[in-house]
TIFIRO-144798 format. One line per 10 residues: number of its first residue (from 0); their letters; for each residue x, z, y of C-alpha. Coordinates in Angstrom, 1 decimal, decimal comma. Each point is the difference from the previous one (the first is absolute). Layout:
NUM) a) X:Z:Y | ...;
//
This chain:
0) xxxxxxxxxx) -6,8:108,4:22,4 | 2,3:0,3:-2,2 | -0,1:2,9:-2,3 | 2,4:2,9:0,7 | 2,7:1,2:-2,9 | 1,4:3,6:0,6 | 3,4:1,0:-0,4 | 1,2:3,1:-0,6 | 3,2:0,6:2,1 | 2,2:2,8:-0,6;
10) xxxxxxxxxx) 3,2:-1,4:1,5 | 1,2:-1,2:-2,9 | 2,2:-3,3:0,7 | -1,3:-3,5:1,1 | -3,9:0,2:0,6 | 0,3:-2,9:2,4 | 0,2:-2,6:-2,6 | -2,7:1,5:-1,8 | -2,1:0,0:2,6 | 1,0:-3,8:1,1;
20) xxxxxxxxxx) -0,5:-1,4:-3,8 | -3,5:1,7:0,2 | -0,7:-1,6:3,3 | 0,9:-3,3:-1,3 | -2,2:0,1:-2,6 | -3,0:0,7:2,9 | -0,4:3,5:0,0 | 0,2:2,8:2,4 | 2,3:2,7:-0,4 | -0,5:3,8:0,7;
30) xxxxxxxxxx) 2,9:3,1:-0,4 | -1,2:3,3:-1,2 | 2,7:2,4:0,5 | -1,6:3,7:-0,3 | -2,7:1,4:-2,1 | -2,0:0,0:3,8 | -0,2:-3,8:0,3 | -0,1:-0,4:-4,1 | -3,2:2,5:-0,3 | -1,8:-2,4:2,5;
40) xxxxxxxxxx) 1,9:-3,1:-0,8 | -0,3:-0,2:-4,3 | -3,6:0,9:-0,6 | -0,8:-3,4:2,0 | 3,1:-2,1:-1,3 | -0,6:-2,9:-2,6 | 3,2:-0,5:-0,6 | 3,3:2,6:-0,2 | 3,7:-0,9:0,2 | 2,3:2,8:-1,1;
50) xxxxxxxxxx) 4,0:-1,3:0,6 | 2,9:2,0:-0,4 | 3,4:-0,8:0,4 | 3,4:2,1:-1,0 | 0,4:3,8:-1,0 | -2,8:1,2:-2,0 | 0,1:3,9:1,4 | 0,0:-1,4:3,2 | -3,3:-2,2:-0,4 | -1,6:2,6:-2,0;
60) xxxxxxxxxx) 1,1:3,0:2,5 | -1,2:-2,6:3,0 | -3,8:-0,2:-2,1 | -0,2:3,7:-0,1 | 1,3:0,9:3,3 | -2,9:-2,4:1,1 | -2,5:1,9:-2,3 | -0,8:-3,4:-1,4 | 0,6:0,5:-3,8 | -3,7:1,4:-0,8;
70) xxxxxxxxxx) -2,0:-2,8:2,5 | 2,5:-2,8:-1,6 | -1,4:1,2:-4,2 | -3,4:0,5:1,6 | -0,2:-3,8:1,6 | 1,4:-0,7:-3,9 | -2,5:1,3:-1,6 | -2,9:-1,4:2,1 | 0,8:-2,9:-1,8 | 0,8:-2,3:2,7;
80) xxxxxxxxxx) 2,9:-2,5:-0,1 | 4,1:1,5:1,3 | 2,8:-1,4:-0,7 | 3,5:1,7:0,1 | 3,6:-1,7:0,3 | 3,3:1,1:-1,1 | 0,1:3,6:0,6 | -3,7:0,0:0,3 | -0,1:-1,1:-3,5 | 2,9:3,0:-0,7;
90) xxxxxxxxxx) -2,8:2,5:1,4 | -2,5:-0,6:-2,3 | 2,6:2,1:-3,0 | 0,2:3,6:-0,5 | 3,5:0,2:1,8 | 3,3:-2,4:0,4 | 3,8:1,0:-1,1 | 0,8:-0,7:3,6 | -1,8:2,8:1,1 | 0,0:2,3:-2,8;
100) xxxxxxxxxx) -2,3:3,0:1,9 | -2,5:-2,7:1,7 | -3,2:-0,7:-1,9 | -1,5:-3,1:0,1 | -4,1:-0,5:0,2 | 0,6:0,6:-4,1 | -3,0:-3,2:-1,1 | 2,4:-0,7:-2,2 | 1,8:2,6:-2,4 | 3,5:-1,0:-0,1;
110) xxxxxxxxxx) 2,6:-0,4:2,5 | 2,4:-2,2:1,6 | 3,6:-0,4:-0,6 | 3,3:-2,1:1,0 | 1,5:-2,6:-1,4 | 3,0:-0,2:-2,1 | 2,8:-1,6:1,7 | 2,4:-0,1:-2,6 | -0,7:-4,0:-0,9 | -1,3:-0,6:3,4;
120) xxxxxxxxxx) -0,4:0,4:4,0 | -2,4:2,7:1,4 | -1,7:-0,1:2,0 | -2,3:-2,9:-1,5 | -0,2:-3,0:3,1 | -1,0:-3,2:-0,4 | -2,4:-2,3:-1,3 | -1,5:0,9:-3,6 | -2,8:-1,8:-2,5 | -2,4:2,4:-1,2;
130) xxxxxxxxxx) -1,9:-0,3:-3,5 | -4,2:-0,2:0,6 | -2,4:-1,4:2,9 | -2,1:3,1:1,2 | -0,9:-1,0:3,3 | 1,4:-3,8:-0,1 | 3,9:1,5:-0,8 | 1,4:-2,7:-1,7 | 2,8:-0,1:-2,6 | 0,9:-3,2:1,3;
140) xxxxxxxxxx) 0,5:1,4:3,4 | 2,7:2,0:1,7 | -0,5:3,4:1,3 | 2,4:2,4:2,5 | 0,6:3,0:-1,4 | 2,5:2,8:2,1 | 0,2:3,3:-1,6 | 2,1:2,1:-2,0 | -2,9:1,9:-2,0 | -2,9:-0,9:-2,0;
150) xxxxxxxxxx) -2,2:1,0:-3,0 | 2,1:-1,4:-2,3 | -1,9:-0,9:-3,4 | -3,5:-0,3:-0,5 | -0,9:3,4:-2,1 | -3,3:1,3:0,7 | -1,3:-2,3:2,3 | -2,4:-1,8:-2,0 | -1,0:3,1:-1,7 | -0,8:1,2:3,8;
160) xxxxxxxxxx) -2,3:-3,2:0,5 | 2,6:-2,0:1,9 | 0,8:-3,6:-0,1 | 3,5:-0,8:0,7 | 2,7:-3,1:1,1 | 3,6:0,8:-1,2 | 3,0:-0,8:1,4 | 3,6:-0,3:-1,7 | 3,4:1,1:1,4 | 3,0:0,1:-1,8;
170) xxxxxxxxxx) -0,6:1,6:-3,2 | -3,1:2,0:1,4 | -3,7:-1,0:0,2 | -2,1:1,6:3,2 | -3,5:-0,2:0,9 | -0,5:-2,8:3,0 | -3,7:0,8:0,3 | -2,7:2,5:-0,8 | -3,8:-1,4:-0,1 | -3,2:2,5:-0,4;
180) xxxxxxxxxx) -3,5:-0,5:0,7 | 0,6:0,2:4,1 | 3,5:0,4:0,1 | 3,2:-2,3:0,4 | 3,6:1,1:0,2 | 3,1:-1,9:0,2 | 3,1:1,0:-0,6 | 1,4:-3,5:1,7 | -0,7:-0,9:4,1 | -2,4:-2,0:0,1;
190) xxxxxxxxxx) -0,1:-0,3:3,7 | 3,8:-1,6:-0,3 | -0,6:-2,3:-3,0 | -1,2:-2,9:1,9 | -2,5:-1,9:-0,9 | -0,5:1,4:-3,9 | 0,0:3,6:1,8 | -2,7:-1,4:2,7 | -2,2:-1,3:-3,0 | 0,1:3,8:-1,5;
200) xxxxxxxxxx) -0,8:2,0:3,1 | -2,6:-2,8:0,4 | -1,3:0,5:-3,3 | -0,8:3,8:0,2 | -1,7:-0,8:3,7 | -2,2:-2,5:-2,1 | -0,2:2,1:-2,9 | 1,1:-3,0:-1,9 | 1,6:2,1:-3,2 | 0,8:-2,5:-2,8;
210) xxxxxxxxxx) 0,0:1,1:-3,2 | 3,8:0,8:-1,5 | 1,9:-2,4:-1,6 | 3,2:-0,4:-2,1 | 3,2:-1,1:1,2 | 1,8:-3,1:-1,2 | 3,1:1,5:-1,1 | 1,6:-4,3:0,1 | -0,8:0,0:3,6 | 4,0:-0,7:1,5;
220) xxxxxxxxxx) -0,8:1,0:3,2 | -0,8:3,6:-1,2 | 2,6:3,1:0,8 | 1,1:1,3:3,1 | 1,3:-2,7:2,1 | 3,4:-0,5:2,5 | -0,9:0,4:2,8 | 0,8:-2,9:3,3 | -0,1:2,3:3,3 | -0,3:-1,6:3,2;
230) xxxxxxxxxx) 1,7:1,6:3,0 | -0,6:-0,5:3,6 | 3,0:1,2:2,8 | -2,0:0,7:2,5 | 1,0:0,7:3,9 | -1,1:-0,3:3,6 | 1,6:-3,1:1,7 | 1,3:-0,3:3,3 | -3,5:-1,0:1,1 | -1,7:3,0:-1,7;
240) xxxxxxxxxx) -1,7:-1,8:-2,3 | -0,2:1,5:-3,8 | 2,0:-2,4:-2,6 | 1,5:-0,7:-3,1 | 3,5:-0,6:0,3 | 2,6:-0,7:-2,4 | 3,9:0,0:0,5 | 3,9:-0,2:-1,5 | 1,2:3,7:-0,4 | -2,3:1,5:2,4;
250) xxxxxxxxxx) 0,5:-2,1:3,1 | -3,8:-2,1:0,4 | 0,9:-1,7:3,1 | -0,1:-3,7:0,1 | 4,0:-1,5:0,4 | -1,6:-1,7:3,3 | -0,5:3,5:1,6 | -2,1:-1,1:2,5 | -2,7:-0,4:-2,5 | 0,1:3,4:-0,3;
260) xxxxxxxxxx) -0,9:2,1:-3,6 | -1,3:-2,5:-2,8 | -3,4:-0,3:-0,3 | -1,5:-0,6:-3,5 | -3,5:0,5:0,9 | -2,5:2,9:0,3 | 0,4:2,5:-2,9 | -4,0:0,3:-0,7 | 0,0:-3,6:-0,4 | 3,1:-0,2:-2,5;
270) xxxxxxxxxx) -1,2:2,8:-1,6 | -3,1:-1,6:-0,6 | 1,8:-3,0:-1,5 | 2,2:1,1:-2,2 | -3,4:2,1:-1,2 | -1,2:-3,0:-0,7 | 2,9:-1,3:-1,5 | -0,3:2,4:-2,9 | 2,4:2,6:1,2 | -0,2:3,4:-1,9;
280) xxxxxxxxxx) 0,8:2,1:3,2 | 0,7:-0,1:3,8 | 2,7:1,8:1,7 | 0,6:0,0:3,3 | 3,2:1,5:1,5 | -0,4:1,3:3,8 | 3,9:-0,9:0,8 | -0,1:0,9:3,8 | -2,2:3,1:1,5 | -3,2:-1,0:2,4;
290) xxxxxxxxxx) -0,5:2,8:1,5 | 2,3:3,4:0,9 | -2,1:1,2:-3,5 | -1,1:-0,9:-2,7 | -3,5:1,8:0,5 | -0,3:-2,4:2,6 | 1,0:-3,3:-1,6 | -3,5:-1,1:0,3 | 1,1:-3,7:-0,3 | 1,2:0,6:-3,5;
300) xxxxxxxxxx) -3,2:1,8:-1,0 | -2,1:-2,4:1,1 | 2,1:-2,4:-1,9 | -1,0:2,3:-3,0 | -3,4:0,1:0,6 | -0,5:-3,5:0,5 | 1,7:-0,8:-2,8 | -1,5:2,3:-2,6 | -3,6:-2,0:1,1 | 1,2:-3,2:-1,4;
310) xxxxxxxxxx) 3,1:1,1:-2,6 | -1,7:1,9:-3,2 | 3,9:0,6:-1,8 | 2,0:2,8:1,2 | 1,3:0,5:3,4 | 3,8:1,5:0,6 | 0,7:1,2:3,3 | 4,0:0,8:0,8 | 1,4:1,3:3,7 | -0,6:3,1:1,3;
320) xxxxxxxxxx) -1,5:2,1:-2,5 | 1,9:3,2:0,6 | 0,1:3,8:1,9 | -0,5:-1,6:3,6 | -0,4:1,1:3,7 | -3,2:-0,4:1,7 | 0,8:-1,1:3,5 | -4,0:0,8:0,9 | 0,7:4,1:-1,0 | 3,9:-0,1:-0,3;
330) xxxxxxxxxx) -0,5:1,7:-3,7 | 1,7:-1,0:-3,3 | -3,3:-1,8:-2,3 | 1,0:0,3:-3,3 | 0,5:-3,3:-2,4 | -3,1:0,7:-2,1 | -1,6:0,0:3,1 | 1,1:-3,7:1,0 | -0,4:-0,8:-3,4 | -3,7:0,9:-0,1;
340) xxxxxxxxxx) -0,4:-2,3:3,1 | 1,2:-2,8:-2,0 | -2,0:0,6:-2,8 | -3,3:0,2:1,8 | 0,7:-3,4:2,1 | 0,2:-1,6:-3,6 | 3,6:0,8:-1,5 | 0,3:0,7:-3,7 | 3,7:0,7:-0,2 | 2,7:1,2:2,7;
350) xxxxxxxxxx) 3,4:-1,1:0,1 | 2,6:2,5:1,0 | 3,6:-1,1:0,8 | 2,6:2,0:2,0 | -2,1:3,4:-0,4 | 0,5:-0,6:-3,8 | 3,8:-0,1:0,6 | 0,1:3,0:1,6 | -2,3:1,4:-2,8 | 2,5:-0,9:-2,2;
360) xxxxxxxxxx) 2,8:1,9:1,5 | -1,4:2,6:0,8 | -1,3:0,5:-4,0 | 3,7:-0,6:-1,1 | 1,2:2,4:3,0 | -2,3:2,8:-1,4 | 0,8:-0,6:-3,9 | -2,3:-2,2:-0,5 | -2,9:2,8:1,1 | -3,7:-1,3:1,7;
370) xxxxxxxxxx) -0,8:1,2:3,4 | -3,4:-1,3:-0,4 | 0,0:-1,2:3,3 | 1,4:-3,1:0,1 | -2,2:-3,0:0,5 | 0,4:-1,2:-3,1 | -1,3:3,2:-1,7 | -2,5:0,8:2,8 | -1,6:-3,3:-0,5 | -0,2:-0,2:-3,7;
380) xxxxxxxxxx) -0,8:3,4:-0,8 | -3,1:-0,8:2,3 | -0,7:-3,9:-1,4 | 2,0:-0,2:-3,2 | 3,2:-1,2:-0,6 | -1,4:-3,7:-0,2 | -1,1:0,0:3,8 | 4,5:0,4:0,9 | 1,8:-2,9:-0,2 | 3,9:0,6:0,7;
390) xxxxxxxxxx) 1,3:-2,7:2,5 | 4,1:-0,4:-1,4 | 2,3:-2,0:2,2 | 3,5:0,1:-1,8 | 2,8:-1,9:0,5 | 2,9:-1,1:-2,9 | 3,4:1,7:0,4 | 2,7:-1,0:-2,7 | 2,4:1,9:-1,2 | 2,6:-0,5:-2,8;
400) xxxxxxxxxx) 0,4:2,7:-1,8 | -3,4:2,8:-0,2 | 2,4:3,2:1,1 | 0,1:-1,5:3,0 | -3,2:1,2:0,8 | -2,6:2,7:-1,3 | -3,3:-2,3:0,2 | -0,9:-2,0:-3,0 | 1,3:-3,0:-0,6 | -0,4:-2,5:-2,5;
410) xxxxxxxxxx) 2,6:-3,1:-0,9 | -1,8:-3,1:1,2 | 0,4:-3,5:-0,7 | 0,1:-1,1:3,6 | 3,9:1,3:1,1 | 0,8:1,1:3,6 | 1,9:-1,6:2,6 | 3,1:1,5:-1,4 | -0,8:-0,5:-3,6 | -1,6:3,6:-0,2;
420) xxxxxxxxxx) -1,9:-0,1:-3,5 | -2,3:3,3:1,1 | -2,9:0,2:2,5 | -2,1:2,9:1,3 | -2,9:-0,4:2,3 | 0,3:1,8:3,7 | -3,6:1,3:1,7 | -0,8:-1,2:3,3 | -2,2:1,5:2,3 | -1,5:-1,5:3,2;
430) xxxxxxxxxx) -0,5:-3,4:-0,9 | 3,3:0,0:-1,9 | 1,8:0,5:3,3 | 1,6:3,5:-1,2 | 1,7:0,5:-2,7 | -0,7:3,1:-2,4 | 2,5:2,1:-2,7 | -2,9:-0,4:-2,6 | -0,1:-2,8:-2,6 | -2,9:-2,0:-1,3;
440) xxxxxxxxxx) -0,2:1,8:-3,1 | 0,0:3,4:1,2 | -1,9:-0,4:2,5 | -2,8:-1,6:-3,2 | 0,4:3,3:-1,7 | -0,5:2,2:3,0 | -3,3:-1,8:1,3 | -1,6:-0,1:-3,5 | 0,6:3,8:0,0 | -1,3:0,4:3,3;
450) xxxxxxxxxx) -3,3:-1,7:-1,2 | 0,5:-3,4:1,2 | -2,6:-2,4:-2,3 | 1,9:-3,5:0,7 | 3,5:-1,2:0,8 | 0,2:-3,7:2,5 | 3,2:-1,0:-0,7 | 1,9:-1,5:3,0 | 3,3:-1,7:-0,3 | 1,7:-0,5:3,8;
460) xxxxxxxxxx) 2,7:-2,2:-1,9 | -2,9:-2,6:-0,8 | -2,6:0,5:2,4 | -0,7:-3,8:1,3 | 2,5:-1,3:-2,2 | -3,1:-1,9:-2,3 | 2,6:0,1:-2,7 | -1,8:2,4:-1,8 | -0,3:3,5:-1,1 | 2,4:2,7:-0,4;
470) xxxxxxxxxx) -0,3:0,4:-4,6 | 2,8:2,1:-0,2 | -1,1:2,3:2,5 | -3,6:-0,4:-1,1 | 0,8:0,8:-3,2 | 2,4:2,9:0,9 | -2,8:1,6:1,6 | -2,4:-0,6:-2,5 | 2,5:2,5:-2,1 | -0,1:2,7:2,5;
480) xxxxxxxxxx) -3,9:0,5:0,3 | -3,0:0,2:-2,0 | -2,3:-1,2:2,7 | -0,8:-3,2:0,6 | 2,1:-2,5:2,2 | -0,2:-3,1:2,0 | 2,8:-2,1:0,8 | 0,6:-1,7:2,9 | 2,2:-2,1:2,5 | 1,1:-3,4:-0,8;
490) xxxxxxxxxx) -2,8:-2,2:-1,7 | 0,0:-3,4:1,1 | -2,2:-1,9:-2,5 | -2,3:1,1:-2,5 | 3,2:-0,2:-2,8 | 0,9:3,0:1,1 | -2,8:2,1:-0,8 | -0,1:-1,5:-3,3 | 4,1:0,9:-0,4 | -1,1:3,4:1,3;
500) xxxxxxxxxx) -2,3:0,6:-2,7 | 1,6:-1,2:-2,8 | 3,3:1,4:0,4 | -0,8:3,6:1,4 | -2,9:2,1:-1,1 | -1,0:0,4:3,8 | -4,1:0,3:1,0 | -0,3:-2,0:2,9 | 1,8:-2,2:2,1 | -0,4:-0,6:3,8;
510) xxxxxxxxxx) -0,1:-3,3:2,3 | 0,1:-0,8:3,5 | 2,2:-2,4:1,9 | -0,9:-2,9:-2,8 | -3,6:0,8:0,2 | -0,1:0,5:4,2 | 1,8:-3,2:0,3 | -2,7:-2,0:-2,5 | 3,0:-1,1:-2,5 | -1,9:1,9:-3,0;
520) xxxxxxxxxx) -3,3:1,4:-0,2 | -0,8:3,3:-1,7 | -2,4:-2,2:-2,3 | 3,1:-2,4:-0,9 | 2,1:3,1:-1,0 | -2,5:1,2:-2,2 | -0,2:-3,5:-1,8 | 3,6:-0,1:-0,5 | -0,2:3,8:-1,5 | -3,2:-1,1:-2,2;
530) xxxxxxxx) 1,7:-3,1:-1,2 | 3,2:1,9:-1,1 | -2,5:2,5:-2,3 | 0,4:3,0:2,6 | -3,5:1,2:0,1 | -1,3:0,4:3,8 | -3,5:-0,3:1,8 | -1,1:-3,9:1,0;
//
């Protein structure tokens, strides 16, 4: 009979993937979500995990509201093994500058603080190396981080009996993992770190601690990698099957219309294929509504649940993340509840499109005052900025002189049809079908202020062109914000990924059609990047 692992579940992010990782390693999982369950389960538990995602204060509020803090401390003092993940690690500390009024467990006397954004993008999102092999954490492997706050520096940890692994992001070194007696805490997400992460979880479950080893500073693959993301446009076809599709300028039907919607495979199988090829993340974009309401979008929820059983890298879902009418009750359900449904089904991030344009326009109409009620604000407040991606769908608009528009413009190397020298990018909504009176530069700054943690930067002019990313647009938007940017639209071969990483400081790039059609694999893209000297995870 399989051994049982208990997870303390306080509704903080994607528990589904952690459950699946533990099950894949041959264990059963039981969730503990309140004091009554904990009083029964924890005295008998052999292994306990404490995962957390997002806002420190929200996480600790949930722990305290469920009266779990004394029971967690009691379990730790019992000498039995406990592993904390992400905010689970941060909860060890006395507090966090993210939520000054919230107290942590206080097992480490110092506090967690925010990364400086003076020289780098914040949040820290991506695959990075660590400095030791606590519990098989290897300096030769990459682990997935997604956070804005960390224990920066290591002062006082050794004196308090902690062993630690560190990670460097830009000019700051922070704690990547802590170990002491029966305890292991990781800032990275092992359940989203591929086989390397599964090895760490397995080492904890089997008690394989390992002694710390010094990092090889000459390791050519060390540091934060550039991410390659595989994107799957998902919809139902004419027969009601859920398929991966791809078209030109959002037209996903075959030219011979008798063949219907272009079918490029089943979403879960395609996602697993890209994971095995080395994709750093997988994004599902639900480009049609399978149901009257995303609350009842069972096909997409099932896609997420099944994908998270075999794909151990971050999963993003876009489409339908908004305040929505529940047809069964005729009541409006907030976007936060919709996002929660997808997080519980296996998503790590949600992507917001048209509603982000609405929110940005409202932000400027209100003299840059936040309402606290937009989907971006409510979701990021609960789950952290890193859980919210804004998908931008802009289209080029040329002008002969900057005075012709009140939007942000720049001088382009690619002149317009009438020899215009200046360009701005007009945002669209509803899948590119509706033009909006806001520029991409202005939208990017607005959604960053509202709490978005990352931008997915598409380009309607480049979509389906296989001519490479819009490098000018990418670099212009990078100047607008301090959050990470994902370049999208136009990738046709591995050289386009090399080009965007060499000529811009973008953190990630996304491909779709070139992968779906079998012209190139994710592995081939990464091999080309490595050959060009770009740090990536193979």
